[in-house]
C-alpha positions as CSV (number, residue, x, y, z in Angstrom):
1,X,95.6,-56.9,18.9
2,X,96.6,-54.7,16.0
3,X,96.8,-50.9,16.5
4,X,97.0,-48.4,13.7
5,X,97.7,-44.8,14.2
6,X,95.9,-42.2,12.2
7,X,95.8,-38.4,12.5
8,X,92.6,-38.8,14.5
9,X,94.4,-41.3,17.0
10,X,94.7,-45.0,17.2
11,X,92.3,-47.5,16.0
12,X,92.5,-51.1,17.6
13,X,91.6,-54.4,15.9
14,X,91.1,-57.2,18.3
15,X,91.4,-60.7,17.2
16,X,88.6,-63.2,18.5
17,X,89.6,-66.9,19.3
18,X,90.4,-69.4,18.5
19,X,93.9,-68.2,17.6
20,X,94.9,-71.2,15.6
21,X,96.0,-69.9,12.1
22,X,94.9,-73.3,10.4
23,X,91.2,-72.5,11.4
24,X,89.0,-70.1,9.7
25,X,86.9,-69.6,13.0
26,X,87.2,-66.5,15.0
27,X,88.2,-63.0,13.8
28,X,91.7,-62.2,12.7
29,X,93.3,-58.8,11.6
30,X,96.4,-58.2,9.8
31,X,98.2,-55.2,8.5
32,X,98.8,-55.2,4.8
33,X,100.2,-51.7,3.9
34,X,99.6,-48.0,3.6
35,X,98.7,-46.3,0.2
36,X,100.4,-42.8,0.3
37,X,98.5,-41.5,-2.7
38,X,95.2,-42.0,-1.1
39,X,96.3,-41.9,2.4
40,X,94.6,-45.2,3.6
41,X,95.8,-48.2,5.6
42,X,94.7,-51.7,4.3
43,X,93.7,-54.1,7.2
44,X,93.1,-57.5,6.3
45,X,90.0,-59.2,8.0
46,X,89.5,-63.0,7.9
47,X,86.6,-64.8,9.7
48,X,84.6,-68.1,9.2
49,X,82.5,-66.2,6.6
50,X,84.9,-64.4,4.5
51,X,88.4,-63.2,3.5
52,X,88.2,-59.6,3.2
53,X,89.5,-56.2,4.6
54,X,89.0,-52.6,5.6
55,X,90.5,-49.3,4.5
56,X,91.4,-47.1,7.5
57,X,91.6,-43.5,6.2
58,X,94.6,-41.6,7.7
59,X,93.1,-38.0,7.5
60,X,89.7,-38.9,9.0
61,X,90.1,-42.1,11.0
62,X,87.1,-43.5,9.1
63,X,87.0,-47.1,8.4
64,X,85.6,-48.3,5.0
65,X,84.6,-51.7,4.1
66,X,86.9,-53.1,1.6
67,X,88.3,-56.4,0.4
68,X,91.4,-58.5,0.5
69,X,92.5,-56.7,-2.4
70,X,91.9,-52.9,-3.3
71,X,92.5,-51.2,-6.5
72,X,92.1,-47.5,-6.9
73,X,90.9,-45.6,-10.1
74,X,93.3,-43.2,-11.5
75,X,91.2,-40.5,-10.2
76,X,91.4,-42.0,-6.6
77,X,87.8,-41.1,-6.2
78,X,86.8,-44.7,-6.2
79,X,88.2,-48.2,-5.6
80,X,87.5,-51.8,-6.6
81,X,87.4,-54.1,-3.4
82,X,87.6,-57.9,-3.9
83,X,86.6,-60.4,-1.4
84,X,86.1,-64.0,-1.1
85,X,83.0,-65.3,0.7
86,X,83.2,-68.7,2.3
87,X,81.5,-71.5,0.3
88,X,81.4,-69.6,-3.1
89,X,83.0,-70.6,-6.2
90,X,84.3,-67.0,-7.1
91,X,85.1,-63.6,-5.6
92,X,82.6,-60.8,-5.0
93,X,83.7,-57.5,-6.4
94,X,82.5,-54.1,-5.4
95,X,83.2,-50.6,-6.2
96,X,83.0,-47.8,-3.6
97,X,83.5,-44.3,-3.4
98,X,85.7,-42.6,-0.7
99,X,82.5,-41.9,1.3
100,X,82.2,-45.5,1.7
101,X,79.0,-45.8,-0.5
102,X,78.5,-48.8,-2.8
103,X,78.5,-47.8,-6.4
104,X,78.3,-51.3,-7.8
105,X,78.5,-55.0,-6.5
106,X,78.5,-58.4,-8.0
107,X,80.0,-61.7,-8.8
108,X,83.4,-61.6,-10.5
109,X,82.2,-63.4,-13.6
110,X,78.8,-64.8,-15.3
111,X,76.4,-67.2,-13.9
112,X,73.8,-69.3,-15.7
113,X,70.3,-68.1,-15.3
114,X,68.9,-71.6,-15.0
115,X,71.0,-73.3,-12.5
116,X,73.5,-70.7,-11.4
117,X,76.5,-72.6,-12.7
118,X,79.8,-70.5,-13.6
119,X,79.8,-69.6,-17.1
120,X,82.8,-67.3,-17.0
121,X,85.2,-65.8,-14.3
122,X,86.9,-62.4,-14.1
123,X,90.4,-61.9,-13.3
124,X,93.2,-59.3,-13.6
125,X,91.0,-56.2,-13.1
126,X,92.3,-52.6,-14.0
127,X,91.1,-49.3,-14.4
128,X,91.4,-47.8,-18.1
129,X,92.0,-44.4,-19.1
130,X,88.3,-43.7,-19.3
131,X,88.0,-44.4,-15.7
132,X,86.0,-47.8,-16.3
133,X,86.8,-51.1,-14.8
134,X,88.1,-53.8,-17.1
135,X,88.8,-57.4,-16.5
136,X,89.8,-60.7,-18.3
137,X,87.0,-62.9,-18.7
138,X,87.8,-66.6,-19.0
139,X,85.1,-69.1,-20.1
140,X,84.6,-72.0,-17.6
141,X,84.0,-74.8,-20.2
142,X,86.3,-73.8,-23.2
143,X,88.7,-71.3,-21.5
144,X,88.0,-68.9,-24.4
145,X,89.3,-65.5,-23.2
146,X,88.3,-61.7,-23.7
147,X,88.3,-58.4,-22.1
148,X,85.1,-57.1,-20.4
149,X,84.3,-53.6,-19.2
150,X,81.9,-52.4,-16.4
151,X,79.9,-49.4,-17.9
152,X,77.1,-47.3,-16.4
153,X,74.2,-46.7,-18.7
154,X,72.5,-43.5,-18.9
155,X,69.7,-44.6,-16.6
156,X,72.3,-45.5,-13.8
157,X,72.4,-49.3,-14.3
158,X,75.7,-51.1,-14.4
159,X,76.5,-53.8,-16.9
160,X,79.6,-55.9,-18.2
161,X,80.2,-55.1,-21.8
162,X,82.3,-57.5,-24.2
163,X,81.6,-61.0,-23.1
164,X,83.3,-63.5,-25.1
165,X,81.0,-66.3,-26.5
166,X,81.2,-69.3,-24.2
167,X,80.4,-72.7,-25.4
């Protein structure tokens, strides 16, 4: 059992068997650290279906779904959460606001429309000065690289811009 104390009191995270670290079965929690700027604890969550995490907000005691990696924007109003779903070839990325609402969610790369094969993967995400999420795009077949930017259109639709040409 992991217990983390917030200003609203303690929060308990209880593992479920089996407790063999070599197995992906069960449910296992681990404390990963505290972000002083956002006043949030990152708690790793690993079970048979994913490698992820949760954010525990120190002020409110609210628990937000996150990922194994969390990257806050400069404004600290939103964050990128990265998780790995069991059986998938890549990561799932999601942007949440601090109320816990999903702003965008998708595969960390591009997939072929015909057969779903991986065309490119995204890595090294970061927030730029304009508050947009950027990442390095690497083509699966040719290893051609470029920088992509996740942008929101005036209609509210999210799209990655700047894809390199993958052969």
